[in-house]
N, C-alpha and C positions, 0 to 999 in steps of 0.2 A: 787164680781164683777171682781176683779183682777184675781182670780183663774179661773173664767170662760173664760176670755180673754186668759190666758195662756194655758188653755186646748184646746181652739179653734186653737191657734197658733200651738200647737204640732200636733193636728189632721191634720191641713192643710199641715204642713211639711211632715208628714207621708204619706199623699195622694200623694204629689208631688214625694217623693222618690219611692213609689210603682209604680206610673205611669211611671216614668223614667226607672225603672229597669225591666219593663215587658219584658218577652221573646218574640222573634219573633213568628209570627203566625205558626200554624200547616202547614204541607206540602200541605194539600188540599187547603190552602188559598194562595198559591204562584201562580204567573202567569205560565200557562202551555206553555212551549217553545218547546215541543216535535215535533210539526208540523212545526217549523220554520227552515230555512236554516241559519247556522252561517255565519257571515261576509256578510250578504245581507242587502238590503235596509229596509226590515221589522224589522230587529234587529238593525237598525241604524249603520250597519257595525261593530257590536260587536260580540264577541263569544257568545254562548248561556248562559254560566255562567255569563259573564259580563252583558248581557242584562237582565237576571233574577235579578242580583244584582240591576241594575238600576231601573227596574220596581218595585221591592220590596221597594226600597227607595221612589219611587214616591207614591206608594200605602200606605205604612205603616210608612214611616219616619225612617226606620231601615236599616242600611247597613249590609248585610250578609257578612261573610268572603268568600274569594274565595273558600276555601276548602268546606264550607257548600254549596255554590252555585253549585259547581261541583257535590257534592253528590246528591243534589236535581235534577239536570239535568240528571244525570245517572239514578236515580230512574224513572224520567218521561220518558226517552227514553226506559227503560226496560218495562214499563207498556204500551207502545204503541202497 
């Protein structure tokens, strides 16, 4: 019985660690900001990268780095 409880505790800890360390979603799952104007009311007066970071945090609970957000915005603008 003790061995089963210990095994369940280890499994639960492993599940928490895996969930916590999950990578951010693929680029297709980010909010598309290509059609927005930076520093405007629709972006809450933020840059496009800042707005993308905020929306990703709201949607996924993950903060993108500014460098990653800028890269994603550049890709979205190029695909327009």
